[in-house]
MIBA-984740 format. One line per field, with one value per atom (N, C-alpha, C): residue number from 1; atom name; z, y, x. Coordinates in pm, whole numbers. Example, Ala and Ser with C-alpha at 12.3 -4.5 7.8 and 13.67 -1.06 7.14 Angstrom:
// residues 2
nr	1 1 1 2 2 2
atom	N CA C N CA C
up	780 780 780 708 714 787
north	-569 -450 -330 -225 -106 3
east	1319 1230 1320 1285 1367 1290
END
This chain:
// residues 343
nr	1 1 1 2 2 2 3 3 3 4 4 4 5 5 5 6 6 6 7 7 7 8 8 8 9 9 9 10 10 10 11 11 11 12 12 12 13 13 13 14 14 14 15 15 15 16 16 16 17 17 17 18 18 18 19 19 19 20 20 20 21 21 21 22 22 22 23 23 23 24 24 24 25 25 25 26 26 26 27 27 27 28 28 28 29 29 29 30 30 30 31 31 31 32 32 32 33 33 33 34 34 34 35 35 35 36 36 36 37 37 37 38 38 38 39 39 39 40 40 40 41 41 41 42 42 42 43 43 43 44 44 44 45 45 45 46 46 46 47 47 47 48 48 48 49 49 49 50 50 50 51 51 51 52 52 52 53 53 53 54 54 54 55 55 55 56 56 56 57 57 57 58 58 58 59 59 59 60 60 60 61 61 61 62 62 62 63 63 63 64 64 64 65 65 65 66 66 66 67 67 67 68 68 68 69 69 69 70 70 70 71 71 71 72 72 72 73 73 73 74 74 74 75 75 75 76 76 76 77 77 77 78 78 78 79 79 79 80 80 80 81 81 81 82 82 82 83 83 83 84 84 84 85 85 85 86 86 86 87 87 87 88 88 88 89 89 89 90 90 90 91 91 91 92 92 92 93 93 93 94 94 94 95 95 95 96 96 96 97 97 97 98 98 98 99 99 99 100 100 100 101 101 101 102 102 102 103 103 103 104 104 104 105 105 105 106 106 106 107 107 107 108 108 108 109 109 109 110 110 110 111 111 111 112 112 112 113 113 113 114 114 114 115 115 115 116 116 116 117 117 117 118 118 118 119 119 119 120 120 120 121 121 121 122 122 122 123 123 123 124 124 124 125 125 125 126 126 126 127 127 127 128 128 128 129 129 129 130 130 130 131 131 131 132 132 132 133 133 133 134 134 134 135 135 135 136 136 136 137 137 137 138 138 138 139 139 139 140 140 140 141 141 141 142 142 142 143 143 143 144 144 144 145 145 145 146 146 146 147 147 147 148 148 148 149 149 149 150 150 150 151 151 151 152 152 152 153 153 153 154 154 154 155 155 155 156 156 156 157 157 157 158 158 158 159 159 159 160 160 160 161 161 161 162 162 162 163 163 163 164 164 164 165 165 165 166 166 166 167 167 167 168 168 168 169 169 169 170 170 170 171 171 171 172 172 172 173 173 173 174 174 174 175 175 175 176 176 176 177 177 177 178 178 178 179 179 179 180 180 180 181 181 181 182 182 182 183 183 183 184 184 184 185 185 185 186 186 186 187 187 187 188 188 188 189 189 189 190 190 190 191 191 191 192 192 192 193 193 193 194 194 194 195 195 195 196 196 196 197 197 197 198 198 198 199 199 199 200 200 200 201 201 201 202 202 202 203 203 203 204 204 204 205 205 205 206 206 206 207 207 207 208 208 208 209 209 209 210 210 210 211 211 211 212 212 212 213 213 213 214 214 214 215 215 215 216 216 216 217 217 217 218 218 218 219 219 219 220 220 220 221 221 221 222 222 222 223 223 223 224 224 224 225 225 225 226 226 226 227 227 227 228 228 228 229 229 229 230 230 230 231 231 231 232 232 232 233 233 233 234 234 234 235 235 235 236 236 236 237 237 237 238 238 238 239 239 239 240 240 240 241 241 241 242 242 242 243 243 243 244 244 244 245 245 245 246 246 246 247 247 247 248 248 248 249 249 249 250 250 250 251 251 251 252 252 252 253 253 253 254 254 254 255 255 255 256 256 256 257 257 257 258 258 258 259 259 259 260 260 260 261 261 261 262 262 262 263 263 263 264 264 264 265 265 265 266 266 266 267 267 267 268 268 268 269 269 269 270 270 270 271 271 271 272 272 272 273 273 273 274 274 274 275 275 275 276 276 276 277 277 277 278 278 278 279 279 279 280 280 280 281 281 281 282 282 282 283 283 283 284 284 284 285 285 285 286 286 286 287 287 287 288 288 288 289 289 289 290 290 290 291 291 291 292 292 292 293 293 293 294 294 294 295 295 295 296 296 296 297 297 297 298 298 298 299 299 299 300 300 300 301 301 301 302 302 302 303 303 303 304 304 304 305 305 305 306 306 306 307 307 307 308 308 308 309 309 309 310 310 310 311 311 311 312 312 312 313 313 313 314 314 314 315 315 315 316 316 316 317 317 317 318 318 318 319 319 319 320 320 320 321 321 321 322 322 322 323 323 323 324 324 324 325 325 325 326 326 326 327 327 327 328 328 328 329 329 329 330 330 330 331 331 331 332 332 332 333 333 333 334 334 334 335 335 335 336 336 336 337 337 337 338 338 338 339 339 339 340 340 340 341 341 341 342 342 342 343 343 343
atom	N CA C N CA C N CA C N CA C N CA C N CA C N CA C N CA C N CA C N CA C N CA C N CA C N CA C N CA C N CA C N CA C N CA C N CA C N CA C N CA C N CA C N CA C N CA C N CA C N CA C N CA C N CA C N CA C N CA C N CA C N CA C N CA C N CA C N CA C N CA C N CA C N CA C N CA C N CA C N CA C N CA C N CA C N CA C N CA C N CA C N CA C N CA C N CA C N CA C N CA C N CA C N CA C N CA C N CA C N CA C N CA C N CA C N CA C N CA C N CA C N CA C N CA C N CA C N CA C N CA C N CA C N CA C N CA C N CA C N CA C N CA C N CA C N CA C N CA C N CA C N CA C N CA C N CA C N CA C N CA C N CA C N CA C N CA C N CA C N CA C N CA C N CA C N CA C N CA C N CA C N CA C N CA C N CA C N CA C N CA C N CA C N CA C N CA C N CA C N CA C N CA C N CA C N CA C N CA C N CA C N CA C N CA C N CA C N CA C N CA C N CA C N CA C N CA C N CA C N CA C N CA C N CA C N CA C N CA C N CA C N CA C N CA C N CA C N CA C N CA C N CA C N CA C N CA C N CA C N CA C N CA C N CA C N CA C N CA C N CA C N CA C N CA C N CA C N CA C N CA C N CA C N CA C N CA C N CA C N CA C N CA C N CA C N CA C N CA C N CA C N CA C N CA C N CA C N CA C N CA C N CA C N CA C N CA C N CA C N CA C N CA C N CA C N CA C N CA C N CA C N CA C N CA C N CA C N CA C N CA C N CA C N CA C N CA C N CA C N CA C N CA C N CA C N CA C N CA C N CA C N CA C N CA C N CA C N CA C N CA C N CA C N CA C N CA C N CA C N CA C N CA C N CA C N CA C N CA C N CA C N CA C N CA C N CA C N CA C N CA C N CA C N CA C N CA C N CA C N CA C N CA C N CA C N CA C N CA C N CA C N CA C N CA C N CA C N CA C N CA C N CA C N CA C N CA C N CA C N CA C N CA C N CA C N CA C N CA C N CA C N CA C N CA C N CA C N CA C N CA C N CA C N CA C N CA C N CA C N CA C N CA C N CA C N CA C N CA C N CA C N CA C N CA C N CA C N CA C N CA C N CA C N CA C N CA C N CA C N CA C N CA C N CA C N CA C N CA C N CA C N CA C N CA C N CA C N CA C N CA C N CA C N CA C N CA C N CA C N CA C N CA C N CA C N CA C N CA C N CA C N CA C N CA C N CA C N CA C N CA C N CA C N CA C N CA C N CA C N CA C N CA C N CA C N CA C N CA C N CA C N CA C N CA C N CA C N CA C N CA C N CA C N CA C N CA C N CA C N CA C N CA C N CA C N CA C N CA C N CA C N CA C N CA C N CA C N CA C N CA C N CA C N CA C N CA C N CA C N CA C N CA C N CA C N CA C N CA C N CA C N CA C N CA C N CA C N CA C N CA C N CA C N CA C N CA C N CA C N CA C N CA C N CA C N CA C N CA C N CA C N CA C N CA C N CA C N CA C N CA C N CA C N CA C N CA C N CA C N CA C N CA C N CA C N CA C
up	0 0 0 -35 -44 87 145 273 267 311 324 469 493 630 656 702 753 898 964 1102 1188 1174 1255 1172 1043 962 818 751 611 549 492 442 302 194 58 16 12 0 116 218 352 380 503 539 621 575 646 600 629 573 619 742 790 710 683 602 461 408 271 254 359 348 384 412 452 371 240 156 186 260 297 377 374 309 167 115 -16 -124 -167 -263 -402 -490 -629 -715 -801 -888 -1033 -1057 -1193 -1208 -1290 -1307 -1358 -1430 -1487 -1380 -1264 -1159 -1060 -1076 -985 -999 -887 -887 -855 -935 -911 -859 -731 -663 -639 -701 -697 -629 -571 -510 -397 -328 -218 -268 -387 -442 -467 -525 -551 -419 -319 -189 -125 -141 -83 -141 -272 -332 -299 -279 -230 -92 -4 131 125 39 25 -13 -111 -155 -43 27 137 250 282 392 357 229 190 210 225 248 397 481 624 698 761 827 958 1026 1155 1138 1199 1182 1231 1345 1398 1305 1241 1146 1019 980 863 894 1013 1053 1050 1099 1100 958 865 726 667 686 632 697 824 890 830 815 771 622 540 396 328 398 338 416 539 614 650 694 731 610 494 371 299 362 294 261 162 123 231 215 303 303 185 175 249 238 310 460 505 649 699 618 654 652 550 535 648 689 802 928 954 1074 1066 948 935 912 845 799 830 794 814 962 1035 1180 1222 1168 1212 1112 1118 1034 1071 1198 1242 1179 1174 1114 964 898 756 732 810 795 822 920 949 829 760 641 530 510 406 441 567 610 594 610 593 446 356 213 129 152 86 -67 -116 -262 -327 -256 -312 -325 -218 -225 -336 -347 -451 -590 -606 -738 -775 -678 -706 -767 -763 -805 -948 -1049 -1185 -1200 -1139 -1152 -1079 -957 -883 -955 -1027 -1099 -1231 -1260 -1382 -1354 -1232 -1198 -1289 -1324 -1409 -1543 -1591 -1718 -1710 -1589 -1570 -1558 -1556 -1527 -1627 -1756 -1857 -1834 -1806 -1783 -1655 -1552 -1426 -1442 -1511 -1530 -1619 -1716 -1803 -1724 -1627 -1545 -1461 -1416 -1342 -1433 -1558 -1652 -1671 -1681 -1697 -1572 -1457 -1331 -1331 -1374 -1380 -1473 -1588 -1684 -1624 -1541 -1484 -1355 -1282 -1153 -1143 -1194 -1202 -1068 -956 -824 -768 -846 -794 -750 -642 -591 -627 -672 -717 -632 -542 -457 -527 -471 -517 -485 -560 -543 -508 -394 -345 -359 -425 -443 -352 -264 -163 -166 -86 -64 84 114 251 303 404 474 425 295 234 306 336 404 340 274 225 82 -5 -142 -164 -76 -96 17 48 145 116 199 179 310 300 413 365 452 412 308 295 201 64 48 -84 -80 -196 -209 -183 -110 -69 -122 -209 -278 -240 -184 -152 -273 -347 -480 -477 -362 -358 -375 -357 -377 -522 -609 -752 -837 -799 -867 -913 -922 -959 -1108 -1139 -1277 -1278 -1396 -1399 -1327 -1315 -1251 -1103 -1046 -906 -815 -726 -631 -526 -507 -416 -297 -292 -186 -48 -42 88 139 54 86 168 262 335 240 277 187 145 237 204 96 90 2 -144 -165 -301 -399 -364 -463 -480 -390 -399 -465 -491 -562 -701 -747 -879 -960 -1093 -1176 -1176 -1221 -1215 -1301 -1407 -1492 -1428 -1304 -1231 -1158 -1157 -1080 -1118 -1247 -1277 -1210 -1206 -1141 -991 -929 -785 -752 -830 -805 -824 -926 -946 -827 -777 -661 -540 -515 -399 -416 -540 -562 -533 -557 -521 -369 -293 -147 -102 -168 -130 -151 -243 -276 -206 -142 -75 45 58 176 230 305 355 507 567 711 738 855 889 886 803 797 929 973 1096 1069 944 907 788 766 647 521 513 394 368 470 451 407 470 436 293 254 119 15 41 -54 -59 55 57 -34 -23 -104 -246 -260 -393 -484 -426 -507 -575 -504 -562 -667 -657 -767 -892 -873 -987 -1050 -968 -1020 -1096 -1041 -1108 -1245 -1253 -1381 -1480 -1431 -1519 -1574 -1492 -1534 -1572 -1525 -1559 -1637 -1660 -1741 -1675 -1544 -1475 -1326 -1263 -1119 -1057 -925 -861 -846 -866 -849 -953 -1076 -1180 -1147 -1081 -1046 -950 -854 -759 -832 -929 -1003 -1094 -1152 -1235 -1152 -1031 -942 -903 -868 -827 -937 -1059 -1170 -1184 -1156 -1170 -1054 -939 -819 -759 -840 -787 -706 -757 -685 -549 -545 -417 -320 -370 -284 -229 -311 -266 -154 -166 -59 72 63 183 239 151 194 264 211 273 418 445 581 681 634 724 708 608 570 675 764 866 996 998 1116 1107 1220 1224 1182 1178 1145 996 959 817 787 884 870 758 722 613 476 471 345 317 420 401 477 416 483 540 463 513 437 418 342 401 532 595 619 593 625 508 391 278 222 247 195 44 -24 -169 -243 -175 -239 -247 -341 -339 -211 -173 -55 -90 13 2 -94 -90 -179 -141 -24 9 -86 -134 -235 -358 -397 -516 -495 -378 -355 -353 -290 -291 -431 -510 -650 -725 -706 -779 -740 -613 -569 -631 -625 -682 -833 -897 -1042 -1081 -1004 -1032 -1022 -920 -905 -1025 -1063 -1173 -1304 -1329 -1456 -1463 -1349 -1349 -1367 -1352 -1354 -1496 -1536 -1668 -1671 -1562 -1553 -1481 -1558 -1500 -1410 -1441 -1355 -1221 -1223 -1097 -1020 -1093 -1029 -951 -1013 -943 -824 -839 -725 -610 -641 -538 -471 -551 -498 -406 -438 -358 -235 -229 -119 -52 -42 21 167 210 350 427 357 424 335 382 299 270 365 341 236 246 147 9 2 -127 -188 -107 -157 -214 -143 -190 -323 -334 -458 -575 -544 -651 -716 -641 -683 -720 -658 -683 -623 -699 -652 -667 -686 -690 -825 -931 -1065 -1159 -1241 -1341 -1481 -1496 -1624 -1739 -1711 -1819 -1847 -1768 -1783 -1874 -1937 -2013 -1921 -1977 -1896 -1825 -1884 -1826 -1856 -1763 -1791 -1902 -1974 -2079 -2019 -2083 -2032 -2065 -1971 -1987 -2064 -2167 -2237 -2148 -2174 -2095 -2122 -2020 -2038 -2126 -2203 -2287 -2204 -2258 -2188 -2218 -2114 -2134 -2133 -2060 -2058 -2000 -2027 -1977 -1871 -1756 -1645 -1614 -1605 -1566 -1414 -1360 -1214 -1165 -1054 -997 -946 -952 -907 -773
north	-118 0 123 234 354 428 448 516 639 753 875 891 979 1005 1154 1215 1351 1341 1454 1445 1356 1365 1281 1176 1205 1113 1132 1025 1037 901 875 742 750 730 734 598 492 361 285 257 235 91 64 -69 -144 -149 -227 -371 -433 -565 -668 -660 -760 -756 -635 -623 -672 -641 -680 -830 -902 -1046 -1120 -1050 -1117 -1066 -1101 -1052 -1109 -1219 -1272 -1167 -1162 -1261 -1224 -1110 -1065 -1119 -1240 -1305 -1296 -1227 -1217 -1243 -1341 -1375 -1331 -1251 -1209 -1059 -1017 -874 -796 -863 -793 -756 -817 -790 -683 -635 -532 -404 -344 -215 -104 0 119 226 254 332 474 570 710 801 744 827 915 870 950 1080 1078 1201 1303 1259 1349 1406 1322 1369 1468 1442 1535 1674 1684 1818 1886 1808 1867 1927 1852 1902 2021 2014 2124 2254 2247 2368 2423 2335 2381 2441 2377 2427 2559 2580 2704 2827 2806 2918 2941 2860 2867 2928 3044 3108 3043 2971 2913 2775 2760 2637 2514 2523 2408 2364 2460 2425 2363 2407 2344 2198 2174 2036 1952 2008 1934 1904 1996 1973 1856 1855 1744 1611 1615 1493 1443 1533 1495 1462 1550 1539 1448 1422 1340 1211 1222 1103 1016 1075 994 928 986 929 838 807 738 593 548 407 324 194 104 138 169 203 331 433 557 535 452 425 360 269 210 316 400 502 605 636 727 670 545 481 470 438 409 533 634 744 883 912 1047 1077 980 985 1061 1182 1261 1372 1425 1540 1659 1674 1786 1776 1656 1637 1667 1629 1657 1808 1877 2022 2091 2043 2102 2090 1974 1956 2053 2070 2161 2305 2339 2475 2502 2400 2419 2439 2380 2379 2415 2529 2559 2568 2631 2645 2512 2431 2299 2216 2208 2129 2181 2313 2368 2326 2315 2280 2135 2049 1905 1862 1949 1906 1850 1922 1868 1730 1710 1579 1470 1497 1392 1350 1442 1409 1337 1309 1235 1087 1043 905 805 831 734 711 812 797 691 661 564 421 402 269 165 198 101 52 145 107 25 62 -14 -155 -169 -304 -386 -322 -394 -446 -367 -416 -535 -538 -653 -776 -757 -870 -927 -840 -885 -957 -907 -974 -1115 -1127 -1258 -1353 -1300 -1384 -1436 -1357 -1396 -1474 -1448 -1512 -1552 -1670 -1711 -1713 -1726 -1728 -1589 -1486 -1350 -1321 -1245 -1195 -1047 -1004 -867 -797 -711 -641 -521 -469 -341 -231 -122 -10 114 173 291 414 515 640 745 799 892 1017 1116 1232 1234 1238 1227 1353 1337 1448 1474 1452 1478 1404 1277 1196 1061 1008 870 860 807 786 652 556 428 332 251 143 39 -61 -166 -196 -244 -302 -434 -505 -632 -610 -487 -458 -413 -382 -342 -251 -194 -98 41 122 254 355 444 536 680 751 893 977 1014 1072 1212 1282 1415 1409 1290 1274 1246 1233 1206 1311 1435 1544 1651 1618 1717 1749 1875 1923 2028 2072 2178 2306 2326 2448 2431 2314 2290 2386 2459 2545 2459 2483 2399 2476 2603 2682 2651 2600 2566 2429 2350 2209 2190 2095 2061 2000 2007 1963 1818 1731 1589 1562 1647 1621 1658 1760 1811 1706 1626 1530 1405 1380 1255 1270 1393 1411 1351 1294 1230 1286 1278 1316 1206 1239 1145 1021 1036 918 817 846 748 647 668 579 431 395 251 183 251 192 180 282 278 164 152 47 -90 -105 -233 -266 -167 -187 -233 -164 -200 -335 -370 -501 -613 -585 -683 -704 -595 -609 -690 -669 -742 -891 -929 -1071 -1134 -1054 -1110 -1196 -1307 -1393 -1415 -1316 -1314 -1314 -1361 -1340 -1191 -1146 -1005 -972 -875 -844 -787 -836 -785 -721 -723 -664 -570 -488 -402 -485 -596 -682 -726 -775 -822 -711 -595 -484 -437 -432 -389 -486 -615 -713 -706 -688 -676 -562 -447 -331 -340 -379 -384 -486 -596 -696 -634 -544 -481 -378 -318 -235 -320 -442 -532 -568 -604 -639 -521 -400 -282 -265 -286 -275 -381 -503 -612 -592 -542 -540 -402 -296 -160 -85 -150 -95 25 39 152 119 165 155 281 280 394 513 494 605 596 637 627 705 822 899 826 758 678 569 505 397 451 568 627 654 707 731 598 500 371 305 314 253 316 445 513 482 441 422 283 187 58 -13 -19 -91 -29 104 172 149 159 137 -5 -100 -238 -260 -199 -211 -153 -38 25 -56 -107 -185 -313 -380 -504 -483 -368 -341 -326 -299 -273 -369 -455 -527 -625 -672 -767 -697 -566 -492 -462 -424 -389 -245 -164 -23 -1 80 108 258 339 484 541 473 523 482 396 336 344 360 355 469 527 626 741 785 883 1015 1060 1182 1305 1308 1427 1416 1300 1281 1231 1216 1156 1247 1376 1468 1480 1472 1489 1363 1252 1128 1122 1044 1019 945 958 885 738 656 517 431 446 365 217 185 44 -24 51 -4 -48 38 7 -118 -131 -248 -375 -368 -484 -519 -416 -437 -509 -467 -529 -676 -705 -845 -928 -876 -950 -965 -859 -866 -967 -972 -1071 -1213 -1238 -1370 -1400 -1302 -1322 -1349 -1276 -1293 -1423 -1477 -1605 -1723 -1700 -1809 -1836 -1959 -1995 -1989 -2023 -2022 -1893 -1793 -1662 -1666 -1749 -1759 -1822 -1924 -1983 -1884 -1807 -1707 -1607 -1557 -1459 -1523 -1649 -1719 -1724 -1755 -1761 -1624 -1519 -1383 -1341 -1378 -1339 -1429 -1536 -1632 -1663 -1565 -1584 -1627 -1724 -1767 -1723 -1704 -1669 -1567 -1444 -1337 -1358 -1408 -1435 -1543 -1647 -1755 -1704 -1617 -1561 -1479 -1399 -1322 -1415 -1522 -1616 -1677 -1716 -1780 -1681 -1553 -1453 -1435 -1465 -1444 -1298 -1209 -1067 -1027 -947 -909 -762 -679 -536 -479 -554 -501 -549 -456 -494 -457 -434 -384 -479 -609 -705 -736 -678 -712 -614 -657 -563 -457 -341 -228 -260 -342 -365 -508 -576 -712 -709 -819 -827 -815 -737 -716 -836 -875 -991 -949 -1026 -991 -1007 -928 -937 -1068 -1120 -1238 -1202 -1298 -1269 -1214 -1116 -1055 -1132 -1180 -1260 -1178 -1070 -982 -849 -748 -615 -576 -543 -505 -358 -287 -147 -138 -55 -44 58 29 127 246 361 483 524
east	83 0 86 25 103 96 211 206 294 238 315 354 449 488 498 394 397 440 469 515 427 296 208 139 117 36 73 112 150 134 16 -11 -68 11 -48 -96 -36 -100 -45 -114 -66 -35 7 54 -47 -169 -272 -263 -152 -124 -224 -267 -362 -489 -541 -662 -636 -517 -486 -486 -457 -444 -571 -680 -803 -922 -927 -1035 -1171 -1179 -1310 -1386 -1520 -1605 -1645 -1599 -1643 -1550 -1571 -1483 -1545 -1476 -1517 -1394 -1402 -1289 -1313 -1412 -1447 -1423 -1325 -1299 -1420 -1510 -1626 -1729 -1721 -1818 -1772 -1651 -1599 -1682 -1717 -1786 -1686 -1688 -1607 -1703 -1695 -1799 -1750 -1819 -1776 -1879 -1982 -2087 -2034 -1930 -1877 -1813 -1756 -1698 -1808 -1918 -2031 -2083 -2097 -2146 -2049 -1921 -1822 -1839 -1851 -1859 -1992 -2096 -2220 -2201 -2134 -2105 -2011 -1913 -1816 -1886 -1975 -2046 -2134 -2203 -2289 -2205 -2093 -2009 -1942 -1914 -1846 -1934 -2063 -2155 -2182 -2119 -2146 -2025 -2040 -1925 -1883 -1972 -1939 -1875 -1759 -1682 -1758 -1821 -1893 -2005 -2068 -2174 -2114 -1996 -1931 -1898 -1847 -1817 -1944 -2053 -2181 -2227 -2204 -2244 -2166 -2036 -1956 -1997 -2028 -2072 -2204 -2298 -2433 -2438 -2378 -2395 -2291 -2182 -2076 -2053 -2011 -1972 -2091 -2200 -2317 -2382 -2364 -2422 -2324 -2213 -2104 -2130 -2057 -2058 -1989 -1995 -1921 -1773 -1720 -1578 -1545 -1629 -1603 -1611 -1702 -1708 -1579 -1524 -1395 -1285 -1286 -1183 -1191 -1312 -1330 -1266 -1294 -1239 -1086 -1033 -891 -806 -859 -775 -830 -954 -1006 -1024 -1073 -1093 -1218 -1241 -1357 -1384 -1507 -1541 -1454 -1424 -1339 -1200 -1145 -1013 -1017 -1126 -1141 -1148 -1229 -1241 -1107 -1033 -902 -809 -813 -729 -769 -898 -946 -908 -915 -879 -730 -648 -504 -467 -548 -513 -636 -697 -824 -814 -707 -696 -662 -584 -555 -682 -761 -884 -975 -989 -1075 -1028 -897 -841 -863 -894 -902 -1035 -1135 -1268 -1271 -1220 -1232 -1169 -1053 -987 -1062 -1108 -1179 -1307 -1368 -1490 -1463 -1338 -1301 -1273 -1293 -1258 -1326 -1450 -1522 -1451 -1379 -1308 -1199 -1152 -1044 -1095 -1228 -1281 -1236 -1234 -1193 -1051 -960 -820 -806 -881 -872 -925 -1037 -1092 -1000 -939 -846 -727 -677 -566 -609 -735 -784 -791 -832 -834 -694 -596 -457 -408 -447 -413 -473 -597 -663 -588 -541 -470 -339 -274 -147 -162 -271 -294 -440 -474 -615 -686 -614 -678 -705 -677 -691 -834 -844 -971 -980 -1098 -1116 -1221 -1177 -1271 -1332 -1439 -1491 -1390 -1399 -1306 -1388 -1356 -1428 -1337 -1390 -1317 -1379 -1296 -1344 -1256 -1293 -1208 -1173 -1044 -1000 -935 -853 -790 -648 -625 -494 -383 -407 -306 -287 -388 -381 -431 -346 -386 -450 -426 -488 -459 -555 -539 -647 -655 -755 -824 -946 -1017 -1074 -1139 -1201 -1309 -1358 -1466 -1420 -1290 -1246 -1125 -1095 -986 -1043 -968 -1013 -912 -957 -867 -902 -805 -822 -792 -894 -873 -814 -822 -761 -610 -551 -407 -372 -474 -451 -520 -500 -568 -471 -344 -243 -250 -236 -224 -113 -70 32 -12 -143 -194 -223 -196 -227 -150 -218 -145 -76 52 130 187 166 229 172 48 -12 33 93 115 241 239 361 464 591 698 683 639 629 526 425 312 339 422 442 493 595 645 561 465 391 254 212 86 95 -14 -18 -134 -125 -239 -344 -462 -573 -547 -468 -443 -348 -300 -222 -309 -440 -528 -517 -510 -500 -381 -266 -149 -171 -231 -257 -352 -458 -557 -494 -409 -341 -251 -178 -91 -173 -283 -366 -433 -471 -533 -434 -305 -202 -201 -204 -207 -328 -441 -562 -545 -455 -436 -315 -233 -116 -155 -87 -100 41 87 224 225 333 349 367 331 350 499 541 684 735 850 912 1047 1089 1218 1199 1300 1299 1288 1359 1352 1209 1142 1004 912 925 838 865 992 1026 970 982 930 778 714 568 522 587 546 599 725 784 720 671 600 479 412 294 330 449 498 519 572 590 456 359 227 167 181 130 195 324 393 346 326 284 144 51 -89 -139 -74 -115 -9 105 213 282 268 330 340 446 456 396 379 314 408 537 631 742 716 819 946 933 1051 1142 1083 1160 1237 1173 1238 1349 1329 1433 1558 1539 1652 1716 1634 1687 1769 1722 1797 1936 1946 2076 2171 2116 2199 2179 2143 2100 2207 2330 2435 2462 2467 2491 2375 2252 2137 2135 2172 2173 2274 2391 2491 2436 2373 2318 2201 2118 2002 2044 2145 2192 2235 2292 2341 2228 2106 1994 1878 1882 1760 1711 1797 1753 1709 1714 1671 1523 1466 1324 1300 1404 1389 1373 1275 1252 1264 1302 1291 1378 1487 1571 1520 1417 1376 1227 1146 1001 935 832 748 831 930 1026 1016 895 873 938 957 1013 1163 1222 1364 1447 1390 1462 1569 1560 1660 1650 1764 1768 1723 1718 1675 1522 1469 1325 1286 1162 1114 1090 1081 1033 1115 1247 1330 1329 1276 1256 1159 1060 970 1051 1143 1224 1307 1371 1453 1368 1251 1163 1116 1089 1050 1161 1287 1397 1413 1395 1405 1293 1170 1057 1071 1119 1136 1243 1353 1457 1401 1320 1258 1169 1087 993 1065 1172 1242 1319 1358 1429 1335 1206 1108 1060 1064 1013 861 797 651 609 566 537 414 318 200 237 318 364 450 528 612 528 420 338 267 226 168 267 392 495 512 514 536 423 303 187 168 245 230 365 451 582 563 642 637 761 873 998 1069 1082 1137 1286 1359 1502 1521 1440 1448 1410 1309 1269 1381 1449 1564 1670 1700 1802 1761 1635 1589 1580 1565 1561 1698 1804 1942 1968 1893 1918 2051 2129 2261 2292 2189 2214 2243 2217 2241 2133 2083 1983 2030 2162 2212 2183 2182 2163 2018 1928 1788 1715 1606 1525 1468 1436 1388 1258 1172 1040 997 936 886 781 772 671 532 448 313 226 145 58 -67 -107 -231 -352 -453 -575 -646 -713 -796 -914 -966 -1083 -1197 -1264 -1376 -1503 -1567 -1686 -1814 -1814 -1930 -1887 -1959 -1929 -2031 -1982 -2071 -2052 -2159 -2151 -2155 -2067 -2062 -2161 -2228 -2319 -2241 -2302 -2238 -2293
END
């Protein structure tokens, strides 16, 4: 999942690993039956317009509670509990970044345009991993902290984090947030990454190595099925410094500390954040490329039992110079029927 790290809260696709590994009871193995639910975005902007006419803060909080949170989908209720926390917290975020939130409306209302690409990535996932489970996807507006996470009910996407355009005002934003904002057309990659987490059946990572593989594996899945990772800039940097990063990563990978590699938006300095994702991706990609049976390879990656053993079997050694730039993309599974998702 994507996780950001602000001083107190920074979660773009987060580490709710337990939820990601327990998709029951909503088991759907058919990409055509996935619902892409955008009603919460419509409700948010209705609440936003009503609240903007109200000068009293307590009444604005009550409007967001009544018109947005109380009317929320199952996904928004999960997102509220896990990330937004309260109407007051949501209003505080909007008050800190009023021009930014105002600028996100056109992009958030374009989510439906991405449905074809998102469903196509699910079809490709199905072709590569026939046992894949496909949850519903809920698009919400949050407190500018989380771009994506999962619950037992589905994938939860904070669309305000995918609303960047060349005209986006950034002067209100904290430093950690500026480089991680994405445009709306990044949604298919984000959804593919989160769908991987929903399908992972891994032991709870207790080391940097485990956490990196958990996240990096989903970057690989995103690349395979959506043709893009969630952070191309991070990967470009990693490709240029791979051998050095591997040496540094090896020195820390068996420790429980992840602060130099994960969720380090406020401490990364001149380097991109979350380079642990990149190292995990390289390990998973090395394993995948060494495997003659790509479907079995992905099954193995999604069902790792021992992270150290997986690293050994990947034979990753800190260099990708001899490898192709990108794994071959898997063709989509034949489409049997087209299902329209309820809004």
